[in-house]
FIZAZA-980524 format. One record per residue (C-alpha): x, y negated, z negated; residue in one letter. Coordinates in steps of 0.5 Angstrom, whole numbers, plus 500, padded with zeros to 3 digits. Layout:
+------+-------+-----+------+
: east : north :  up : rest :
+------+-------+-----+------+
:    X :     Y :   Z :    A :
...
+------+-------+-----+------+
This chain:
+------+-------+-----+------+
: east : north :  up : rest :
+------+-------+-----+------+
:  819 :   362 : 801 :    M :
:  811 :   362 : 800 :    K :
:  812 :   357 : 795 :    R :
:  815 :   352 : 800 :    L :
:  810 :   354 : 805 :    A :
:  804 :   352 : 800 :    L :
:  808 :   346 : 798 :    V :
:  808 :   344 : 805 :    G :
:  801 :   345 : 807 :    L :
:  799 :   341 : 801 :    L :
:  803 :   335 : 803 :    I :
:  800 :   336 : 810 :    A :
:  793 :   336 : 807 :    L :
:  795 :   330 : 803 :    A :
:  797 :   326 : 809 :    L :
:  791 :   328 : 813 :    L :
:  787 :   325 : 807 :    A :
:  791 :   319 : 807 :    L :
:  790 :   318 : 815 :    I :
:  783 :   319 : 814 :    G :
:  782 :   314 : 808 :    V :
:  786 :   309 : 812 :    L :
:  782 :   310 : 819 :    S :
:  775 :   309 : 815 :    V :
:  778 :   303 : 811 :    T :
:  782 :   299 : 816 :    R :
:  781 :   291 : 817 :    G :
:  783 :   286 : 822 :    T :
:  789 :   282 : 822 :    P :
:  788 :   275 : 825 :    V :
:  789 :   270 : 819 :    E :
:  790 :   263 : 823 :    Y :
:  788 :   260 : 829 :    V :
:  793 :   255 : 831 :    V :
:  795 :   250 : 837 :    S :
:  802 :   248 : 837 :    R :
:  801 :   243 : 842 :    D :
:  795 :   239 : 840 :    D :
:  794 :   236 : 833 :    P :
:  787 :   236 : 833 :    T :
:  787 :   244 : 833 :    G :
:  784 :   249 : 837 :    P :
:  780 :   247 : 843 :    P :
:  773 :   245 : 842 :    S :
:  766 :   248 : 845 :    P :
:  766 :   241 : 849 :    H :
:  773 :   243 : 852 :    D :
:  773 :   247 : 858 :    S :
:  779 :   251 : 855 :    L :
:  775 :   253 : 850 :    F :
:  771 :   258 : 854 :    A :
:  777 :   260 : 858 :    R :
:  780 :   262 : 851 :    T :
:  774 :   266 : 849 :    I :
:  774 :   270 : 856 :    E :
:  781 :   272 : 855 :    L :
:  781 :   274 : 848 :    Y :
:  775 :   277 : 848 :    A :
:  775 :   281 : 855 :    G :
:  769 :   278 : 858 :    T :
:  767 :   273 : 863 :    T :
:  762 :   267 : 863 :    L :
:  758 :   266 : 870 :    H :
:  753 :   260 : 872 :    G :
:  747 :   261 : 875 :    G :
:  743 :   265 : 869 :    N :
:  736 :   264 : 866 :    R :
:  736 :   265 : 858 :    V :
:  731 :   266 : 854 :    Q :
:  732 :   266 : 846 :    V :
:  726 :   270 : 843 :    L :
:  724 :   270 : 836 :    E :
:  722 :   276 : 832 :    N :
:  718 :   282 : 835 :    G :
:  712 :   278 : 837 :    E :
:  716 :   274 : 842 :    G :
:  720 :   280 : 844 :    T :
:  716 :   286 : 845 :    Y :
:  710 :   283 : 850 :    P :
:  716 :   280 : 855 :    L :
:  720 :   287 : 854 :    L :
:  713 :   291 : 856 :    W :
:  712 :   287 : 861 :    R :
:  718 :   287 : 864 :    D :
:  719 :   294 : 864 :    L :
:  712 :   295 : 868 :    R :
:  716 :   291 : 874 :    T :
:  721 :   297 : 874 :    C :
:  722 :   300 : 881 :    E :
:  729 :   303 : 882 :    H :
:  732 :   304 : 875 :    T :
:  731 :   303 : 867 :    V :
:  737 :   303 : 862 :    T :
:  736 :   303 : 855 :    V :
:  741 :   304 : 849 :    Q :
:  738 :   304 : 842 :    M :
:  742 :   304 : 835 :    Y :
:  736 :   305 : 831 :    F :
:  730 :   308 : 832 :    A :
:  724 :   311 : 828 :    Q :
:  717 :   314 : 829 :    P :
:  712 :   309 : 830 :    G :
:  708 :   304 : 834 :    V :
:  714 :   301 : 837 :    V :
:  717 :   308 : 839 :    A :
:  711 :   311 : 842 :    D :
:  710 :   304 : 846 :    T :
:  717 :   305 : 849 :    M :
:  716 :   312 : 851 :    S :
:  709 :   311 : 854 :    A :
:  712 :   305 : 858 :    V :
:  718 :   309 : 860 :    L :
:  714 :   315 : 862 :    R :
:  710 :   310 : 867 :    E :
:  716 :   308 : 870 :    C :
:  719 :   315 : 871 :    A :
:  712 :   316 : 874 :    Q :
:  713 :   311 : 879 :    K :
:  719 :   314 : 882 :    G :
:  724 :   309 : 878 :    A :
:  730 :   313 : 875 :    R :
:  730 :   312 : 867 :    V :
:  736 :   313 : 863 :    L :
:  736 :   313 : 855 :    V :
:  741 :   313 : 850 :    L :
:  740 :   314 : 843 :    L :
:  745 :   313 : 837 :    D :
:  746 :   320 : 834 :    G :
:  746 :   317 : 827 :    F :
:  742 :   311 : 827 :    G :
:  736 :   314 : 831 :    A :
:  737 :   321 : 828 :    Q :
:  730 :   321 : 825 :    T :
:  727 :   321 : 832 :    L :
:  724 :   328 : 833 :    A :
:  724 :   333 : 839 :    E :
:  717 :   331 : 840 :    Q :
:  719 :   324 : 842 :    W :
:  724 :   326 : 847 :    V :
:  720 :   332 : 850 :    A :
:  715 :   328 : 854 :    P :
:  720 :   323 : 857 :    L :
:  724 :   329 : 859 :    R :
:  718 :   333 : 862 :    R :
:  717 :   327 : 867 :    V :
:  724 :   327 : 869 :    G :
:  727 :   321 : 864 :    I :
:  735 :   323 : 862 :    R :
:  736 :   322 : 854 :    V :
:  743 :   323 : 852 :    A :
:  745 :   323 : 844 :    W :
:  751 :   319 : 843 :    L :
:  756 :   321 : 837 :    R :
:  752 :   326 : 834 :    Q :
:  754 :   328 : 827 :    L :
:  758 :   335 : 827 :    R :
:  764 :   338 : 823 :    W :
:  768 :   337 : 829 :    Y :
:  766 :   330 : 831 :    T :
:  768 :   327 : 824 :    L :
:  773 :   323 : 827 :    H :
:  768 :   319 : 830 :    K :
:  763 :   318 : 825 :    A :
:  765 :   311 : 823 :    A :
:  765 :   308 : 830 :    E :
:  758 :   307 : 832 :    R :
:  755 :   304 : 838 :    S :
:  751 :   299 : 835 :    H :
:  749 :   296 : 841 :    A :
:  742 :   294 : 844 :    R :
:  741 :   295 : 851 :    V :
:  735 :   294 : 856 :    V :
:  736 :   293 : 863 :    V :
:  730 :   293 : 869 :    V :
:  733 :   294 : 876 :    D :
:  739 :   291 : 874 :    G :
:  736 :   284 : 874 :    R :
:  733 :   283 : 867 :    V :
:  737 :   284 : 861 :    G :
:  735 :   284 : 854 :    Y :
:  740 :   285 : 847 :    T :
:  739 :   283 : 840 :    G :
:  738 :   286 : 834 :    G :
:  732 :   289 : 835 :    F :
:  730 :   297 : 835 :    G :
:  725 :   302 : 836 :    L :
:  721 :   301 : 829 :    A :
:  715 :   298 : 827 :    D :
:  718 :   293 : 822 :    Y :
:  721 :   289 : 828 :    W :
:  713 :   287 : 830 :    L :
:  710 :   281 : 827 :    G :
:  713 :   274 : 826 :    N :
:  718 :   275 : 820 :    G :
:  715 :   271 : 815 :    R :
:  712 :   278 : 811 :    K :
:  716 :   283 : 807 :    P :
:  714 :   288 : 812 :    E :
:  716 :   284 : 818 :    E :
:  723 :   283 : 819 :    W :
:  726 :   276 : 822 :    R :
:  730 :   278 : 828 :    E :
:  733 :   274 : 834 :    T :
:  734 :   277 : 841 :    N :
:  735 :   275 : 848 :    V :
:  732 :   276 : 855 :    R :
:  736 :   274 : 861 :    F :
:  737 :   274 : 869 :    E :
:  743 :   273 : 873 :    G :
:  750 :   275 : 874 :    P :
:  751 :   277 : 867 :    T :
:  746 :   282 : 867 :    V :
:  751 :   287 : 871 :    A :
:  756 :   286 : 865 :    Q :
:  750 :   289 : 860 :    L :
:  749 :   294 : 865 :    Q :
:  756 :   296 : 865 :    A :
:  756 :   296 : 857 :    A :
:  751 :   301 : 858 :    F :
:  755 :   305 : 863 :    G :
:  761 :   305 : 859 :    S :
:  757 :   309 : 853 :    T :
:  753 :   313 : 858 :    W :
:  760 :   316 : 861 :    A :
:  762 :   317 : 854 :    E :
:  756 :   321 : 852 :    A :
:  754 :   325 : 859 :    T :
:  761 :   324 : 863 :    G :
:  757 :   321 : 868 :    E :
:  760 :   314 : 871 :    L :
:  754 :   310 : 874 :    L :
:  755 :   306 : 880 :    T :
:  752 :   303 : 886 :    G :
:  747 :   298 : 888 :    D :
:  741 :   302 : 884 :    A :
:  744 :   300 : 878 :    F :
:  748 :   294 : 880 :    F :
:  744 :   291 : 886 :    P :
:  748 :   286 : 890 :    R :
:  742 :   281 : 890 :    V :
:  742 :   281 : 882 :    A :
:  750 :   279 : 882 :    L :
:  748 :   272 : 885 :    Q :
:  746 :   266 : 881 :    S :
:  738 :   266 : 880 :    V :
:  738 :   259 : 883 :    A :
:  741 :   262 : 889 :    D :
:  737 :   268 : 890 :    R :
:  731 :   263 : 889 :    D :
:  733 :   258 : 894 :    S :
:  735 :   264 : 899 :    V :
:  728 :   267 : 898 :    S :
:  723 :   262 : 897 :    P :
:  718 :   268 : 895 :    T :
:  723 :   270 : 890 :    G :
:  719 :   267 : 884 :    V :
:  712 :   268 : 886 :    Q :
:  714 :   276 : 887 :    R :
:  717 :   275 : 880 :    A :
:  710 :   272 : 877 :    R :
:  706 :   277 : 881 :    R :
:  710 :   283 : 877 :    R :
:  709 :   280 : 870 :    S :
:  702 :   283 : 870 :    G :
:  700 :   290 : 868 :    P :
:  704 :   293 : 874 :    G :
:  702 :   299 : 877 :    R :
:  700 :   305 : 873 :    G :
:  699 :   301 : 867 :    A :
:  692 :   299 : 864 :    S :
:  690 :   291 : 864 :    A :
:  684 :   292 : 859 :    E :
:  688 :   296 : 854 :    A :
:  695 :   294 : 853 :    P :
:  700 :   298 : 848 :    P :
:  701 :   295 : 841 :    P :
:  705 :   289 : 841 :    G :
:  702 :   286 : 847 :    D :
:  700 :   279 : 846 :    A :
:  701 :   272 : 849 :    P :
:  708 :   270 : 851 :    V :
:  710 :   264 : 847 :    D :
:  712 :   259 : 853 :    A :
:  717 :   255 : 848 :    R :
:  721 :   261 : 850 :    A :
:  722 :   260 : 857 :    A :
:  726 :   256 : 861 :    T :
:  727 :   255 : 869 :    D :
:  734 :   252 : 868 :    R :
:  740 :   256 : 870 :    T :
:  746 :   256 : 865 :    V :
:  753 :   259 : 864 :    R :
:  753 :   265 : 860 :    A :
:  757 :   272 : 859 :    G :
:  756 :   279 : 856 :    L :
:  761 :   280 : 850 :    F :
:  761 :   288 : 849 :    H :
:  766 :   289 : 843 :    A :
:  769 :   295 : 842 :    V :
:  774 :   298 : 837 :    P :
:  781 :   297 : 838 :    S :
:  788 :   298 : 834 :    T :
:  790 :   292 : 831 :    G :
:  786 :   285 : 832 :    S :
:  779 :   287 : 835 :    T :
:  776 :   283 : 841 :    P :
:  770 :   282 : 836 :    A :
:  775 :   279 : 831 :    E :
:  778 :   274 : 836 :    R :
:  772 :   272 : 838 :    F :
:  769 :   270 : 832 :    L :
:  776 :   267 : 829 :    A :
:  776 :   262 : 836 :    L :
:  769 :   260 : 835 :    T :
:  769 :   258 : 828 :    I :
:  776 :   255 : 829 :    A :
:  773 :   251 : 835 :    G :
:  767 :   248 : 831 :    A :
:  768 :   240 : 830 :    R :
:  761 :   238 : 828 :    R :
:  756 :   244 : 826 :    T :
:  757 :   251 : 825 :    L :
:  750 :   255 : 824 :    Y :
:  751 :   262 : 823 :    I :
:  745 :   267 : 822 :    T :
:  747 :   274 : 820 :    N :
:  744 :   280 : 816 :    A :
:  750 :   283 : 813 :    Y :
:  755 :   277 : 811 :    F :
:  761 :   280 : 808 :    V :
:  767 :   275 : 810 :    P :
:  774 :   278 : 808 :    D :
:  779 :   273 : 806 :    D :
:  781 :   271 : 813 :    D :
:  774 :   269 : 815 :    F :
:  773 :   265 : 809 :    R :
:  779 :   261 : 810 :    R :
:  777 :   260 : 817 :    L :
:  770 :   258 : 814 :    L :
:  773 :   253 : 809 :    I :
:  778 :   250 : 813 :    Q :
:  772 :   248 : 818 :    A :
:  768 :   245 : 812 :    A :
:  774 :   241 : 810 :    K :
:  775 :   238 : 817 :    R :
:  768 :   235 : 816 :    G :
:  764 :   241 : 820 :    V :
:  757 :   242 : 817 :    D :
:  758 :   249 : 816 :    V :
:  751 :   253 : 814 :    R :
:  750 :   260 : 813 :    I :
:  743 :   264 : 813 :    M :
:  743 :   271 : 811 :    T :
:  738 :   276 : 808 :    T :
:  735 :   275 : 801 :    G :
:  731 :   279 : 796 :    P :
:  728 :   283 : 802 :    E :
:  734 :   286 : 805 :    T :
:  735 :   293 : 807 :    D :
:  742 :   294 : 804 :    V :
:  743 :   292 : 797 :    K :
:  750 :   293 : 797 :    S :
:  752 :   289 : 803 :    T :
:  748 :   283 : 799 :    L :
:  752 :   284 : 793 :    W :
:  758 :   284 : 796 :    A :
:  757 :   278 : 800 :    G :
:  755 :   274 : 794 :    R :
:  761 :   276 : 790 :    F :
:  764 :   272 : 796 :    R :
:  760 :   266 : 795 :    Y :
:  763 :   262 : 790 :    E :
:  769 :   260 : 794 :    D :
:  765 :   258 : 800 :    L :
:  760 :   254 : 796 :    L :
:  766 :   250 : 792 :    R :
:  769 :   248 : 799 :    S :
:  763 :   245 : 802 :    G :
:  760 :   251 : 806 :    V :
:  752 :   251 : 805 :    R :
:  749 :   258 : 804 :    V :
:  742 :   260 : 804 :    Y :
:  738 :   266 : 803 :    E :
:  732 :   268 : 807 :    Y :
:  726 :   269 : 803 :    Q :
:  720 :   272 : 806 :    P :
:  723 :   278 : 809 :    A :
:  729 :   282 : 811 :    N :
:  733 :   277 : 815 :    M :
:  736 :   281 : 821 :    H :
:  738 :   276 : 826 :    A :
:  745 :   275 : 828 :    K :
:  746 :   268 : 832 :    T :
:  752 :   263 : 832 :    I :
:  751 :   256 : 834 :    S :
:  757 :   251 : 835 :    V :
:  756 :   243 : 836 :    D :
:  750 :   244 : 840 :    G :
:  753 :   247 : 846 :    V :
:  756 :   254 : 844 :    W :
:  752 :   260 : 842 :    G :
:  751 :   267 : 841 :    S :
:  745 :   272 : 840 :    V :
:  747 :   279 : 839 :    G :
:  748 :   286 : 835 :    S :
:  754 :   284 : 831 :    M :
:  754 :   283 : 824 :    N :
:  759 :   279 : 820 :    F :
:  762 :   284 : 816 :    D :
:  768 :   289 : 817 :    N :
:  764 :   295 : 820 :    R :
:  762 :   290 : 826 :    S :
:  768 :   287 : 827 :    L :
:  773 :   293 : 826 :    A :
:  768 :   300 : 828 :    F :
:  762 :   298 : 832 :    N :
:  761 :   297 : 839 :    D :
:  757 :   291 : 840 :    E :
:  753 :   287 : 845 :    T :
:  752 :   279 : 844 :    T :
:  750 :   274 : 849 :    L :
:  755 :   268 : 850 :    L :
:  751 :   262 : 852 :    V :
:  755 :   255 : 854 :    Q :
:  749 :   250 : 854 :    D :
:  746 :   244 : 850 :    S :
:  739 :   246 : 852 :    V :
:  739 :   253 : 850 :    V :
:  743 :   252 : 844 :    V :
:  739 :   246 : 842 :    G :
:  733 :   251 : 841 :    G :
:  737 :   255 : 837 :    M :
:  739 :   250 : 832 :    D :
:  732 :   248 : 832 :    R :
:  730 :   255 : 830 :    M :
:  735 :   255 : 825 :    F :
:  733 :   249 : 821 :    L :
:  726 :   252 : 822 :    E :
:  728 :   258 : 818 :    D :
:  731 :   253 : 813 :    L :
:  724 :   252 : 810 :    R :
:  723 :   259 : 808 :    F :
:  730 :   260 : 805 :    S :
:  733 :   258 : 798 :    K :
:  740 :   255 : 798 :    E :
:  745 :   258 : 794 :    V :
:  749 :   253 : 789 :    T :
:  756 :   254 : 786 :    A :
:  753 :   253 : 779 :    A :
:  748 :   259 : 780 :    E :
:  753 :   264 : 782 :    M :
:  757 :   262 : 776 :    A :
:  752 :   262 : 772 :    G :
:  749 :   269 : 774 :    R :
:  749 :   275 : 768 :    P :
:  755 :   279 : 767 :    W :
:  752 :   285 : 769 :    W :
:  751 :   282 : 776 :    Q :
:  758 :   279 : 777 :    K :
:  760 :   286 : 775 :    V :
:  755 :   289 : 780 :    R :
:  757 :   284 : 786 :    D :
:  765 :   285 : 784 :    A :
:  764 :   293 : 785 :    G :
:  760 :   292 : 792 :    A :
:  766 :   288 : 794 :    A :
:  771 :   293 : 793 :    T :
:  767 :   297 : 799 :    L :
:  767 :   291 : 804 :    Q :
:  771 :   295 : 809 :    R :
:  766 :   300 : 809 :    V :
:  760 :   297 : 809 :    L :
+------+-------+-----+------+
């Protein structure tokens, strides 16, 4: 009897181990995108059905009346961010995946404390894995002035079942009216212009209008997980912010002027000694046009995930150009097939990823193992040379674009929470295309001959890394 009990226990443990392995190595199952009634294939971004299909499958909604600014690198992001935060009156919500001590983290702390001292309610949510290097000495001053700081999915023995699923999202919302997302975090290598090894190349986005409420809701859903509190009410979702920016300006002629007055140092801040990272704002990033946009908050799910469906529909919809910039480019068999199909139907498919300055060598090696199939089929691949390319953007046919936190790997598609702004506008996406083409000047194009001719030990190394692609 004891022997049978021991065998039963061993079998149970083996099954639990198998379940654990399968849960942290799962992929996503979409293989093809089909359109039975249209010989030209799935709808293109110029077809009104395209955005509607994205909305239905990705679980988001696109709204008109947003102002969108695509921000390049730290020098194009942090000055605007500090300026907007200093305009706070009611609420500030911040969610960061990655943070570490340094100038950027200290500046964020100082500016948030200014907001709290002015009476704003400030909530900060930090990932228990990506931000774990921030010590209590960073958190304590925030809490002393009434700022709520919560940790998400901290690593404990009793939370190991959540360890693989991280919230990789980036969120900053000021008074429910201005939102930021992208790939940035609280670390000093996001400072600068992305042309030096110590300065990461990043793309972020600032926006106003009804889509900000979607970003606030993304924060709110994760805040509820961490604290048990579900945020509602006008302080977090102000009624005026739900309107089109153009409508707000037309109703209130002083609206734009009020916003411009707020763009100064703000109450409680020093105009003479701005925090590190403040610099003249690049006027090229600004636009007074209102555009159609939506916030895509991707979360893990059983079976095909919203992130996978969004990416598959975006690739399948391309007719002319498909420019993808991504830090961690490790497409599985199905996504390589979709990219190859796009190239074969005449789409100019170009992938820009990180190069020798990457912070995760194993991901670069796993991606290189997959290059040859793509290159032989007409997909062009570039590796950014001066610094770590950390941006995550897509532009399609000059009219459809995305900027956010989502990488082109199984971890982002299957396991992570991600925030990505979707934009349907030729001017905004045209600017993204120009940014992509400018980055090509600092990139090295990879060729099929180069990949085929690399030393045997590199091929073995790359093949070994590729076997781990589902957990990278």
